[in-house]
C-alpha positions in Angstrom: -33.6 -26.6 -25.7 -30.6 -25.0 -27.5 -32.2 -21.8 -27.7 -32.8 -21.7 -24.1 -29.2 -22.7 -23.1 -28.1 -19.8 -25.7 -30.4 -17.5 -23.8 -28.7 -18.4 -20.4 -25.4 -18.0 -21.7 -25.9 -14.5 -23.2 -27.8 -13.6 -19.8 -24.7 -14.7 -17.7 -22.0 -13.1 -20.1 -24.1 -9.8 -20.0 -24.1 -10.1 -16.2 -20.5 -10.7 -16.2 -19.7 -7.6 -18.6 -22.0 -5.1 -16.8 -20.4 -6.6 -13.4 -16.8 -6.0 -14.4 -17.5 -2.8 -15.8 -19.1 -1.2 -12.9 -16.3 -2.8 -10.6 -13.8 -0.5 -12.4 -15.6 2.8 -12.3 -14.6 5.1 -9.9 -16.6 6.8 -7.0 -18.7 9.5 -7.8 -17.5 11.8 -5.5 -13.5 10.6 -5.7 -11.3 14.0 -6.5 -8.8 14.1 -9.2 -5.9 11.7 -8.8 -2.5 12.9 -9.9 0.5 10.6 -10.8 2.7 10.1 -7.6 5.9 7.8 -7.5 8.1 7.7 -4.4 11.6 5.8 -4.1 12.3 4.5 -0.6 16.4 4.4 0.0 18.4 2.8 3.1 21.7 4.9 3.2 21.5 5.9 -0.5 20.6 2.1 -2.0 17.0 1.1 -3.1 14.7 -0.5 -0.4 12.5 -3.3 -2.0 9.5 -4.8 -0.7 8.5 -1.7 1.5 5.0 -0.6 2.2 4.4 3.2 1.9 1.3 4.7 2.9 0.3 8.4 2.7 -1.8 10.1 5.6 -3.8 12.9 5.7 -3.9 15.3 8.8 -7.6 15.7 8.2 -9.7 12.8 10.1 -12.3 13.2 7.5 -10.2 12.6 4.6 -10.9 9.0 3.3 -9.0 8.9 -0.1 -6.2 6.5 1.7 -3.0 5.9 -0.9 -0.4 3.3 -0.6 1.9 1.1 -2.2 4.6 -1.4 -2.1 8.1 -0.8 -3.4 9.7 -2.7 -6.3 13.2 -4.1 -6.4 14.4 -0.7 -7.1 12.7 0.8 -4.1 10.2 2.8 -6.1 6.5 2.8 -5.4 3.7 4.1 -7.6 1.1 5.3 -5.5 -2.7 3.9 -5.3 -5.7 5.3 -4.1 -8.0 2.7 -2.3 -5.6 0.2 -3.5 -6.9 0.2 -7.3 -7.0 3.6 -8.7 -3.4 4.8 -9.9 -2.6 8.3 -8.3 -3.3 10.5 -5.2 -5.6 13.3 -4.3 -3.3 16.4 -4.1 -2.5 17.7 -0.8 0.1 17.4 2.0 0.6 13.9 3.5 2.5 12.3 6.4 4.2 9.4 4.9 5.0 5.9 6.7 7.4 3.2 5.8 6.8 -0.2 6.8 9.3 -3.3 6.2 8.5 -5.9 8.6 9.9 -9.6 9.2 8.9 -12.3 11.4 10.8 -14.8 13.1 10.9 -18.2 11.0 9.8 -21.6 13.0 9.2 -25.2 12.6 5.5 -25.5 11.9 5.6 -28.9 13.5 7.0 -27.4 16.8 5.5 -23.7 16.8 6.9 -21.6 19.6 4.2 -19.6 22.1 5.4 -16.6 20.5 7.3 -15.2 17.5 9.0 -11.9 17.4 8.1 -9.3 14.7 10.9 -6.9 13.6 11.0 -3.8 11.7 13.8 -3.1 9.6 13.4 0.6 9.5 13.7 3.0 12.4 10.1 2.5 14.4 9.6 6.2 13.8 8.8 5.7 10.2 5.8 3.3 11.0 3.4 5.7 12.8 2.1 8.8 11.2 2.3 10.9 14.2 6.0 10.1 14.5 7.2 9.9 11.0 9.3 12.8 9.9 8.6 12.1 6.5 6.1 14.5 4.5 5.1 14.8 1.0 3.2 17.6 -0.7 1.4 16.2 -3.7 0.8 18.9 -6.3 0.3 17.8 -9.9 2.8 14.8 -11.1 4.8 14.4 -8.3 8.2 12.4 -7.7 10.0 12.4 -4.5 12.8 10.3 -2.8 13.1 9.3 1.0 16.2 8.0 2.7 15.3 6.2 5.8 19.0 5.3 6.7 20.4 2.3 7.9 18.3 -0.7 8.3 18.5 -2.9 11.2 16.2 -5.3 13.1 14.3 -3.9 15.9 11.6 -6.1 17.7 8.4 -4.3 17.2 6.0 -6.9 19.1 5.3 -10.3 19.8 2.7 -12.5 18.2 1.1 -15.9 18.5 2.2 -18.0 15.4 -1.3 -19.6 15.3 
């Protein structure tokens, strides 16, 4: 019986080890990624907790990159949410910082407001004026100006 349990444990550990090793492998056709760090500022001050995304003009491009800024407004860009770096190229940069109305869960309203704290132009890849050319290790800052709450949409809170 002990040998049988030992065998099962070894099989289990082997499956876990092989499965974990395969989960970290990059897709075979993934292009080379280069380090890219973006700093988002608001009137010269770091803007924390902002979602930053890169958008290629090529509709067939599939190597999306994004990150969230830290307390210093710095985002270290990641491809597919897990591979550090970005495929070299030109991108439109969207910057999204959303906030929702707070409410009492015991008495939820019929709708709540969703606000953007940055100018709405920065949310859409077609309207954002922010552009970046990633070529080799890239470091760039963007200042999105004043932050203020603008109602973006209404949502059902439930």
